[in-house]
TIGU-179257 format. One line per 2 residues: number of its first residue (from 1); their letters; for each residue x, y, z of C-alpha. Coordinates in steps of 0.001 Angstrom, whole numbers, plus 500000, padded with zeros to 6 digits. Example, Ala and Ser with C-alpha at 12.3 -4.5 7.8 and 13.67 -1.06 7.14 Angstrom:
BEGIN
1) as) 512300,495500,507800; 513670,498940,507140
***
This chain:
BEGIN
1) ml) 093433,678660,638416; 094519,675657,636374
3) fa) 091151,673872,636490; 087643,675294,636148
5) kk) 084327,674159,637615; 083161,670705,636395
7) ek) 086634,669833,635079; 088364,666760,636475
9) ia) 091590,666494,638455; 092387,662804,638202
11) ey) 089036,661185,639123; 087822,664207,641152
13) mv) 085254,666676,639753; 085898,670343,640541
15) lf) 082978,671918,642405; 084651,675181,643309
17) ph) 088166,676585,642684; 089163,677799,646111
19) kq) 092509,679600,646315; 095704,680129,644321
21) gs) 099050,680506,646116; 102725,680815,645213
23) ya) 103212,677095,644570; 099781,675458,644939
25) et) 096066,675729,644227; 093203,674393,646296
27) yr) 089830,673110,645168; 086579,671846,646581
29) vk) 085969,668647,644614; 083631,665648,644487
31) dn) 084767,662018,644397; 083197,659214,642346
33) ag) 080783,658456,645189; 079533,662052,645196
35) kt) 081220,662996,648465; 082664,666507,648781
37) vf) 086382,666552,649652; 089282,669024,649574
39) lk) 092111,668818,647001; 095467,670620,646984
41) li) 097366,670786,643691; 101120,671474,643954
43) cl) 103282,672676,641077; 106595,670834,641502
45) dr) 108838,673366,639768; 107584,676141,642070
47) lk) 108610,674332,645223; 111620,675463,647210
49) rs) 114316,672969,648100; 113368,673363,651777
51) qm) 109893,671974,650979; 111392,668618,649943
53) dg) 112918,665986,652186; 116191,664164,651610
55) hg) 114427,661542,649472; 112834,664051,647100
57) ni) 109380,663776,648661; 107167,666806,649253
59) ie) 107181,667361,653010; 103619,668679,653081
61) me) 102328,665533,651353; 104335,663234,653613
63) va) 102888,665046,656627; 099349,664885,655205
65) kq) 099586,661096,654933; 100059,660892,658710
67) lc) 097066,663054,659668; 094654,660867,661564
69) hh) 093206,662872,664464; 089805,664439,665073
71) nl) 091333,667943,665085; 093162,667386,661782
73) ck) 091736,666960,658275; 092034,663253,657472
75) yi) 094161,662219,654494; 092273,660373,651734
77) ds) 094253,660099,648518; 097187,661476,646491
79) gk) 098767,661257,643067; 100695,663023,640278
81) li) 099759,664458,636874; 101187,666442,633981
83) qg) 099317,669514,632759; 100540,671965,630182
85) gr) 103988,670356,630166; 104438,670884,633917
87) qy) 104516,668280,636675; 102032,668479,639524
89) aw) 101357,666496,642688; 098005,666456,644458
91) fv) 096533,665141,647654; 092999,664939,649015
93) te) 091745,665400,652563; 088319,665535,654154
95) fv) 086285,668693,653576; 084969,670697,656519
97) sg) 082271,673303,656060; 083178,676248,658230
99) et) 085114,679474,658682; 088583,680220,659974
101) ls) 089084,681575,663467; 090443,684719,661848
103) qk) 087188,685199,659926; 085191,684715,663118
105) li) 087274,687362,664892; 086560,689832,662099
107) rd) 082863,689005,662249; 082609,688752,666052
109) nn) 085630,689764,668113; 084026,688871,671444
111) is) 085344,685370,672174; 084477,684085,675647
113) vy) 087141,682704,677974; 085411,679325,677856
115) dm) 085537,679236,674035; 089138,680420,674087
117) kc) 090063,677488,676317; 088184,675046,674078
119) ia) 089956,676374,670985; 093392,676280,672602
121) ks) 092957,672752,673996; 091730,671421,670646
123) vl) 094709,672940,668833; 097027,671540,671511
125) sa) 095415,668128,671151; 096262,668197,667439
127) ls) 099805,669330,668246; 100196,666543,670792
129) fl) 099413,664054,668035; 101900,665709,665659
131) hn) 104683,666145,668213; 104455,662522,669313
133) rp) 104701,660909,665884; 107615,658460,665458
135) tp) 109336,661354,663716; 107821,664462,665384
137) ii) 106079,666958,663110; 106317,670703,663787
139) hn) 103415,672674,662294; 105379,675954,662149
141) ei) 102398,678136,661218; 099937,678136,664110
143) sa) 097660,681155,663732; 093993,682148,663793
145) qn) 094081,681898,659993; 094935,678184,660194
147) vl) 092262,677138,662666; 089090,676033,660857
149) ln) 085882,676138,662908; 083282,673522,662017
151) lt) 079966,675323,661589; 078061,672068,662137
153) gt) 079832,671178,665396; 081243,672728,668560
155) mh) 084474,674556,669268; 086017,671172,670104
157) dl) 085400,670042,666499; 087809,672545,664946
159) kl) 090578,671544,662528; 094193,672684,662465
161) id) 094971,673226,658777; 097694,674305,656307
163) fg) 100913,672321,656606; 102767,674214,653892
165) na) 105503,675237,656349; 105498,672042,658417
167) rf) 108771,670223,659019; 109892,667036,660626
169) ld) 111841,667727,663801; 114992,666041,662507
171) qp) 115276,668342,659483; 117812,671186,659402
173) pi) 116659,674661,660484; 115304,677081,657878
175) kp) 114561,680775,658243; 110892,681788,657841
177) nl) 109581,683910,654993; 108158,686902,656829
179) qe) 106186,687954,653764; 104190,684711,654032
181) ln) 104027,684231,657820; 102661,686458,660578
183) pf) 105826,687283,662583; 103903,688058,665773
185) yl) 103012,684375,666133; 106651,683305,665743
187) ap) 108775,682448,668769; 112061,684397,669003
189) er) 114130,681401,667911; 111871,680840,664868
191) ls) 113023,684201,663501; 116515,682704,663145
193) gi) 115246,679442,661658; 114986,677134,664682
195) cs) 111713,675237,664990; 110720,672975,667847
197) vq) 107819,671733,669927; 108244,674849,672071
199) sd) 107989,677204,669093; 104614,675650,668165
201) ly) 103438,676060,671761; 104572,679702,671763
203) av) 102263,680326,668790; 099325,678819,670709
205) ga) 100074,681246,673535; 100070,684133,671033
207) mm) 096714,682996,669685; 095250,682815,673208
209) yq) 096474,686340,673865; 094839,687496,670631
211) ll) 091536,685856,671542; 091609,687451,674975
213) yn) 092649,690997,674054; 091828,691186,670327
215) el) 095454,692019,669520; 098671,690048,669140
217) pw) 101349,690156,671854; 104085,692798,671401
219) fi) 102379,694030,668249; 104043,696961,666474
221) dm) 102696,698706,663400; 105757,698830,661181
223) py) 105845,698758,657369; 107830,695812,656037
225) kd) 111050,697098,654535; 114298,695348,655303
227) rd) 113889,691855,656799; 116674,692294,659351
229) df) 115393,695702,660473; 111924,694247,660892
231) id) 113236,691367,663010; 115339,693745,665089
233) ai) 112247,695843,665823; 110193,692782,666817
235) la) 112896,691386,669107; 113482,694810,670653
237) er) 109778,695023,671509; 109948,691577,673139
239) ek) 112668,692826,675457; 109747,694481,677279
241) el) 107642,692601,679811; 104399,691261,678343
243) kl) 101318,693267,679333; 098680,691009,680849
245) yq) 095808,692931,682313; 092436,691969,683724
247) te) 089363,692375,681579; 085701,692408,682448
249) kf) 085335,688770,681404; 083991,687180,684572
251) dl) 085699,683799,684209; 089225,685153,683619
253) de) 091521,684179,686477; 095187,684528,687452
255) ql) 095943,680892,686533; 094987,681537,682903
257) ln) 097019,684749,682699; 100023,682944,684151
259) ti) 099533,680127,681645; 099598,682559,678710
261) sk) 102638,684298,680180; 104546,681017,680494
263) al) 103689,680009,676917; 105080,683339,675677
265) sy) 108382,683242,677570; 111297,684500,675502
267) ds) 113481,681500,676333; 112147,678160,675107
269) ed) 113222,676277,678245; 110897,678497,680314
271) rf) 107830,677616,678236; 105688,674503,678394
273) qt) 107728,671572,677160; 104791,669530,675853
275) ae) 101265,670159,674598; 099994,667875,677377
277) ef) 101588,670055,680035; 100002,673125,678408
279) im) 096544,671489,678476; 096958,670583,682152
281) ai) 097719,674235,682913; 094638,675449,681023
283) dg) 092513,672959,682983; 094076,674119,686258
285) vk) 095482,670650,686954; 099025,672025,686823
287) ki) 099359,675229,688867; 101332,677994,687170
289) gr) 102896,680931,688974; 103586,684295,687377
291) qs) 106981,684476,685663; 108847,686980,683569
293) tk) 108531,686773,679791; 111780,688672,679249
295) rk) 114923,687121,677820; 117524,685834,680242
297) il) 121094,686999,679803; 123155,684050,681001
299) se) 121514,684232,684395; 118283,685453,685872
301) qp) 120153,687803,688245; 121081,691270,686928
303) sp) 124719,692284,686956; 125589,695539,688746
305) nn) 128242,696522,686178; 126355,695647,682999
307) nf) 128439,692535,682399; 127364,688952,682195
309) tt) 126647,687679,685678; 128995,685495,687623
311) pt) 128298,681874,686779; 127101,679545,689487
313) rk) 129052,676578,690756; 126977,673502,690070
315) kg) 126127,671461,693135; 124830,667934,692916
317) dg) 125773,664302,692522; 127701,664671,689282
319) fa) 127966,661504,687216; 126473,659504,690091
321) ai) 123090,660952,689066; 123436,659465,685566
323) ag) 122614,655781,685416; 123960,653713,682570
325) md) 126333,655173,679943; 129162,653651,681981
327) el) 131635,653434,679091; 130928,657019,678030
329) kr) 131393,658279,681594; 134640,656311,681959
331) qm) 136032,657748,678754; 134988,661255,679681
333) ve) 136640,660975,683102; 139911,659901,681469
335) ev) 139835,662342,678575; 138251,665445,680069
337) ik) 137671,665452,683801; 141114,664304,684983
339) pl) 143011,666830,682786; 140706,669627,684011
341) re) 141126,668624,687666; 144880,668040,687462
343) pe) 146180,670489,684827; 149642,670855,686380
345) ey) 150242,667095,686307; 149206,666819,682651
347) qr) 151293,669848,681678; 154303,668308,683412
349) yg) 154088,665430,680943; 153600,667827,678039
351) it) 149964,666810,677489; 147690,669573,676254
353) ip) 144779,670579,678471; 141580,670168,676399
355) ng) 139797,673333,675314; 136371,671868,674697
357) ml) 134160,669065,673478; 131021,668453,671431
359) ly) 127995,666477,672597; 125943,665368,669608
361) gp) 123153,662956,668852; 119364,662693,668440
363) pg) 117013,665182,670131; 115621,664316,673544
365) cg) 118545,662104,674639; 119848,664270,677469
367) kt) 122795,666266,676099; 122001,669263,678321
369) ff) 121369,666975,681295; 124750,665321,680760
371) ak) 126559,668666,680509; 125075,669930,683772
373) hl) 126165,666825,685633; 129643,667040,684125
375) ae) 129921,670555,685605; 128945,669075,688978
377) ev) 131483,666287,688585; 134438,668553,687793
379) gf) 133367,671326,690206; 133705,674245,687759
381) nf) 131560,677346,687540; 128913,677004,684844
383) fc) 127521,679250,682087; 124490,677926,680161
385) it) 124203,679713,676804; 121804,679591,673876
387) pa) 122547,681237,670512; 119721,683721,671175
389) tl) 121695,684956,674200; 124610,686040,672037
391) ks) 123288,686589,668523; 122345,690076,667410
393) ry) 121456,691494,664022; 123382,694674,664722
395) vn) 126827,694932,663114; 129606,693591,665389
397) at) 127204,693083,668325; 127399,689263,668182
399) qe) 131193,689358,668148; 131206,691750,671093
401) ni) 128860,689476,673060; 131076,686443,672381
403) ar) 134208,688340,673449; 132513,689602,676612
405) mf) 131333,686091,677493; 134870,684697,677282
407) ke) 136291,687627,679239; 133896,687093,682117
409) ae) 134373,683326,681985; 138120,683889,682410
411) en) 137517,686305,685302; 135458,683587,687017
413) ap) 137686,680644,686077; 137598,677721,686321
415) ti) 134491,677908,684154; 132512,675634,681852
417) if) 130689,677401,679004; 127842,675247,677726
419) id) 126423,676368,674346; 123237,674603,673328
421) ei) 122354,674344,669621; 125875,675541,668815
423) ne) 125295,674943,665097; 123090,678052,665126
425) lv) 125913,680201,666478; 128770,678852,664342
427) pc) 127297,677478,661071; 129439,676381,658135
429) rd) 130951,679399,656397; 129821,678526,652900
431) ga) 128796,680924,650203; 125169,681052,651394
433) th) 126075,682041,654950; 125380,685621,656022
435) em) 128514,687718,656580; 127511,688352,660202
437) sk) 127417,684581,660838; 130888,684272,659306
439) sa) 132108,687022,661626; 130653,685174,664625
441) vn) 132536,682005,663617; 135760,683969,663240
443) em) 135309,685542,666675; 134652,682140,668274
445) la) 137795,680740,666654; 139866,683620,667985
447) qm) 138444,683349,671505; 138811,679551,671684
449) dk) 142580,679692,671356; 144187,678111,674443
451) tg) 141052,678453,676587; 142127,675387,678570
453) ek) 145161,677278,679838; 142869,680112,680934
455) gi) 140666,677801,683015; 137810,677747,680488
457) fi) 136261,674594,679069; 133671,674797,676277
459) ig) 130881,672283,675749; 128849,672520,672565
461) at) 125643,670538,672037; 123849,669880,668760
463) ny) 121566,667556,666830; 123336,668568,663609
465) pn) 127134,668252,663983; 127580,668380,660202
467) ai) 126101,671902,660189; 128925,673285,662375
469) dp) 131837,675039,660727; 134638,672396,660503
471) ai) 137215,674786,661936; 135333,674797,665263
473) lr) 135737,671012,665518; 139446,670856,664771
475) sg) 142268,670087,667143; 142623,672636,669935
477) rl) 138951,673683,669856; 135996,671297,670274
479) ek) 138400,668488,669622; 136587,665789,671573
481) ky) 133282,664485,670251; 130889,662393,672304
483) yi) 127799,660730,670928; 124774,660837,673251
485) gv) 122357,658248,671942; 119174,656656,673216
487) pd) 119415,655652,676900; 120421,652075,677656
489) ie) 118336,649833,679896; 120036,650981,683128
491) ar) 119459,654597,682190; 115802,653926,681373
493) va) 115324,652322,684800; 116816,655410,686415
495) lf) 114703,657741,684262; 111467,656057,685327
497) kh) 112535,656267,688979; 113465,659934,688619
499) cl) 110235,660907,686832; 108090,659080,689383
501) ek) 109895,659888,692637; 107834,662971,693543
503) rp) 104481,661565,692365; 101979,659253,694087
505) fd) 102920,655896,692581; 101962,652362,693515
507) fg) 104395,650302,695538; 106188,647472,693801
509) ld) 106547,648990,690323; 108641,646765,688059
511) ye) 111157,649264,686676; 113051,646566,684786
513) el) 109902,645676,682856; 109208,649337,682107
515) ar) 112748,649681,680772; 112400,646579,678583
517) lt) 109133,647901,677145; 110767,651201,676170
519) en) 113751,650075,674117; 114813,652879,671697
521) yv) 112699,655432,673584; 114536,658683,674358
523) sa) 114500,660507,677693; 111775,662897,676545
525) di) 109580,659909,675563; 109845,658439,679055
527) qf) 108958,661794,680604; 105929,661955,678297
529) iv) 104860,658397,679243; 105022,659152,682966
531) nn) 103104,662427,682456; 100333,660591,680596
533) aa) 100122,657882,683255; 100019,660565,685971
535) rs) 097186,662378,684218; 095199,659136,683959
537) al) 095816,658467,687657; 094656,661974,688536
539) la) 091409,661555,686631; 090842,658190,688349
541) hs) 091859,659577,691775; 094351,656720,692134
543) ri) 098066,656104,692373; 100217,655619,689262
545) tm) 100137,651870,688662; 101976,649444,686386
547) el) 098783,649052,684373; 098594,652803,683725
549) lr) 102273,652941,682789; 101975,649956,680435
551) qa) 098986,651602,678749; 100865,654885,678404
553) it) 103771,653013,676780; 101353,651261,674386
555) dt) 099865,654657,673440; 103277,656281,672865
557) sp) 105514,655539,669917; 109242,656250,670233
559) sl) 110239,659688,668942; 112909,658192,666752
561) sa) 112048,655749,664011; 114419,652977,662970
563) re) 115311,655107,659957; 116184,658065,662181
565) ls) 118271,655939,664512; 120135,654631,661488
567) ky) 120711,658179,660254; 122260,659227,663548
569) en) 124411,656120,663643; 125702,657129,660211
571) ir) 126457,660615,661533; 128266,658986,664436
573) ae) 130388,656955,662011; 131198,660071,659986
575) ma) 132283,661959,663107; 134427,659019,664199
577) ge) 136103,659081,660788; 136938,662738,661285
579) lr) 138525,661870,664585; 140645,659136,663045
581) ka) 141838,661558,660386; 142697,664153,663020
583) rs) 144737,661600,664952; 146824,660802,661917
585) dr) 148183,664359,662002; 149581,664234,665529
587) pr) 149040,662083,668605; 146564,663450,671109
589) ig) 144564,662317,674062; 141170,661194,672804
591) fn) 138920,658353,671991; 136778,657253,669140
593) t) 132990,657147,669486
***
């Protein structure tokens, strides 16, 4: 440890050196007023690049400055110092006298169902605060080790601690260090670097399972050797259905088991989408039926011949269900839908049928929603793919899955293949990229050749278009790029109507006012606002009123800050520049967004 007892770190007196890690040390210290607080000292030259943001700030410190919630240790102070010729940064938070949940389990492994619910809801309350910051914060390391129980309070007074692996939602993905993190808490997508609200909620489900059964879900006792082999073994185990069995605990019911099962679903879209929804399920307010935890392979229905299942033809209102975005819809009709509907006419004039397009923009703005309604509008069959569906750590398996997907799409043509988070499947082939990822990109390039003529149209969606290999975005592949930004006022009106239509709401709601109050709010924000208002109405045994909705809006900050909106507008400008450059090579159908 760099400092001993009774030495000073800035103006703080060391009471007790606590712990030394790979890049930081922690201390129990006393301030000038004699109050005991907690100090973390970070050695700057031991930090990884991934622990810094684009402005050179330490992510953990920037996160700490935003911690103001009763289930989080409150930020107090921070600074920098030089010691022994090395640069250090430090920050101070409140000190809590207690033990970790992990320590309690070692000491007393008999946690009641009631206490388990209290613990889970308190952790979820902290996550709700983090996930709903102007720029959402993902904890990324939820575990029993990082839940601090207050020995002077109740289970509700616990603190969620250790933000060393935390990230802001808008930051690029990064693969976890499995020597530092417990892999059995990590959602499947976290093993490949993706972090999200849903991956945090998965970890809460794993913790609940541990508290209930005194073991982690899908646990395997395997010595850590090769990282890829270890991940393969973990994912193979999760191909099995989760075992949820009754215990002798008298207050355990089917609702709780179903709640844990949903939280631990392999596919993120099948889990709880918000911490608030998770809490409502624990309380029994939101009824949860039993569902499979197993991974979906393109469709929930098994194929009789071991192939990908036949895609479904999307039925619905098409673009009529999307309010606002009129210019975008008009452009898409001209540039995509008409050529797909009338290929012979376009070919007669020598105009190339488009192979695919990219939907990009901030998270929570409805890229997937838009893609589904486009499939309805054009009347094609529809595959919905995530990278986890196709990616494998076995040699050549990813390439084989990609080839098989295109083969079956052609057999069921006309088909739309929608690939969410496509940057994970086809990342830039730079020197740091794994050879298997490069092979996947090469296979995609080969399969995308003249897909339009085969009756296949590809839609990729991403928050990080700059992370996609440039060859994927060139002419003849995902040549058309559409920016999906924050919903305009007409879209916000429609979103409020859609979110409220199946709930008991008061007559005479002023949707125009609600839309005006939510400028720069994304679709997910509006869903969150309506959920909060609905919960308040439930507790008051009333209808959802304008007053409740206004209050929910006041209590909810937009997910995207002005800085983040500006960043995405810059990305939009960069992508438009790429399009202009592409057009200078040869004339093509297209538009500039």
